[in-house]
N, C-alpha and C positions, 0 to 999 in steps of 0.2 A: 504494500500500500504506500502511496506517497505521503509526504509530510502532512501532519494533522493540523486542523484548525482548532480554535479554542473550544468550540462546542464538542468536537470529537474528544478532545482531551478531558473535558469534564465528564463526559459519559463514560470514559475509560476508568474513572475513579470509582464508579459504582460497581465494584467487583467483589463485594462481600467481605471486604477487609474488616478486621477487628481492631478498632481504635478506642483508646480510653483517654479521657480527660479527668484526672483524679479518679474518683469512684464512678464516674459517669461513662457508660458505654455509648459510643457515637455510632448511629446507624447510617448516617449519610454525611460525609465530610464536606460535600458541596453545599449543604443546607444548614449545617451547624454553625451558630454564631461565632464560635472560636476559630473556625477554619474557612468558612465560605468566602470571606473577603480575600484571604490569601490565595485560595484556589482560583478565584476569578481573576485576581491580579496576574497569576501565572498563566492562566488561559489567554490573557491578552497578549502575552509574548508569543504564543502559538499563532494567534491571528496576525501578529506583526510580520511573520515570515511571508504571508500572502499579501500583505500591504506593500512590502518591499521585496518582491521576489528576485529582482536583479542582484540585490545585495545578500539576501538571506538563503536563497535556494540554489541548488546545483543538481545536475543529473547524477543519479547513481552510476558509477563507472561500469556496472555489469548489466543492470536492468533498464537504465535510462529514466527511471521514475525520479521525480523531484524529491530531494532530501535536503535537510538543513545543512548549511555550509560548515557547521561545526563538526560534522562527521567526516570532513575531508581529511585524507592522509596526505599532507603536503609533500611534494617532491621537488619544489622549486621556490625561488624567492617570490615569483608571481603568485604561486598558490598561497603562500603565507600572507601576502598583501590582500588577496581576495578574501581569505578567511577573516583577516583582521577587520576588514571593512564591515562584514556582517556582525562580528562580535561587538564591534564598537557601537553599532546601532542599538543593540540590546542594552549596553551599558548606558547610553545616552537616554534611551527611552525610560529606563527606571531611575535615572539620575544617579546611577552608581550605588544605590542603597540596597539593591537586590542582588547580592553576590551569588545566589544559588539558583540562577536560571539554568535550564537544562544543558546549555552549551558547556558548562564547566566539566561535566562528566563525559559529554560527547567527545570533547577534545582529549580528555584523558584516555579514553578507550581507543580513539583514533591513533594516539601515540603508541599505545600498547600494540595494536595490530600492525602499525607501521614498522615495528621492530619485533615481530613475532619470533625471529631467530633467537633473540635473547631469552624468550620464555621457553623455547624449545631445547635449551641447553641441558646438558647432563641427563640425557635420555628422556626428556619431557616433550617429545615431538607431538604426542597426542594433545597435551595441554596447550601447546602453541597453536595447533590447528583449531582446537575448541575456542580459543580466544579470538582468532580471526573470524570464525563462524558467528560467535556471539556479537562481535562488533557489527557484522552484517545484519544480524537480527535487530540490533538497536537502531541502526540508521533506516532500515526498511520499514520499521514499525513506529518510528519516531517515539521511542520509549523515553520516559523521564526517569532518570536515576538520581539517587543520592548516595552518600557513603556514610558509614559508621566507623569512625577512626580511632575511638578511645575505648580501651578495656576498663571496666570498673575495677577499682582496687579491691582485691580479695583478701589481702593480708597486709596490714599496716607495718607489721614487723619486717616485711620484705621490701617495704618502700613502694612508692608509686611507679617507679620506672621498672618496666618488665625486662627481665633478663632471660637468656636462653635456658629453657628447662623449667622455669618456675610456673606456678599455677595461674591460669587465666580463667575468666568467667565463661566466655564462649568457647566451646570445645566440641570435638567430634565424639558422639556416643554410639553411632551405628552406621550401617551402610546398606543400601539396597541396590537393585539393578538400575535405578534411576539416579542415584547419587548418594550423598552422605546425609546423615541426620545429626544435627547439632543441638546443643542445649546451652543455655546461658543468656547473657545480655551484652549489649554494646551501648555506648552512650555517644552523645554529640552526633546524632543522626539528623543533621540540619534539614528541615522541611520534609521529614519522613512521613508525616501523617497525611496532610491533605494532598499535596501536589506531586506525589511520586508513584510511579508504577512498580519500581523495584529498588530495594536497598542493596548496596555493595558493602560487604564486610572486608575491610582492608587490614592487613598486618603491617603496622608501622614500625615495630621493633623487631630485632633479631630473635629468632627462636631456634631451638634444636631441630636438626633435619627430620627427626622422627616424631616430633611433637604433634599433638592433635590440632593445635591452633594453626600450624603451618598448613595442614591439609585443608583447614577452613578457608584460608585465603585463596586457595587454588580452586575452590568450588565455584560452580555457576551461581550467580546471584539469584535469590528467590524472588517471587513476587509478593507484594504486600498482602495479597489474598491467600498466600500459602498457609495451610492449617498450622496453628501454633505460633505464627508470627504476630506479635502484639505490640504495636507502637503505643507508648505511654507518654503522655504529655502532662507536666505539672499544670494544674488549673490556672495558677497565677500567670505563668508564662504564656500559655495559649491564649488566654483572654486578654492579657495586656498588650501583647505584641501582634497577634494574628488577626484579631477581629476588626480593628479599626486602624487603617493606615491611609494617609492621604498625603500625596507629595505634589509639589509644583514642578512644572517642566516648561522650559522656554518655548517649545514647539507645541505644547498642549496646555489647555487651560488648567487641567488637573488630571491626575491618575488616581482613581478611587479604588481602594481595596477595602471598602466598608461593606460588611455583610448585609447591611440594610439599605445600601445605596441602590 
């Protein structure tokens, strides 16, 4: 499918995900006052790519369908300049205050796929191939990703910095023909609840080669609707920051992220 518009993005969030704000279970993140404004604000950035297709869209190198320019794997200076032009438009549209628009993870995965040889090292050829295929899936379905980059501290006696071999919260507990089963938690999953299709669990510190957390970072990211995945947002942060945001823009009278607007 080609790049999505805002309405398609919002419909994609109605996937049966289990989201909590404190003790309240949220049935629809696009309608809940803590998230609706943020979801609509992000949906506007999906519409933006169709308002400025020359800057924000490009043909998929294999299918020819229109994809977001942030999925480009640059091979030249001209490619970098083309991508920069599109990404700059997103930054200007949000006046630079929305640092987690989908392009930030799109660019990350494009970089991974562009050097899949690095991921295929040490006998991990299948992993490198999977990474390339996943990047194709992201760009062809215009998936919105976020990342969870911090492990909760499990033992203050060992300190907050994770060392090779020490215990971590998110770890592998099983394996099936479809992949691995993990248990635990990650934090700092910016915009994980309303505007994301899939979270990525990244290993940011060194781990022992045989550790279960190392295997987690190599796994395919799950979707927010995956059974057992529960985004939890503190009520004070969700309601204070997500429900009512309004910013001024030199080219727009205002951009409203107000759930009641």
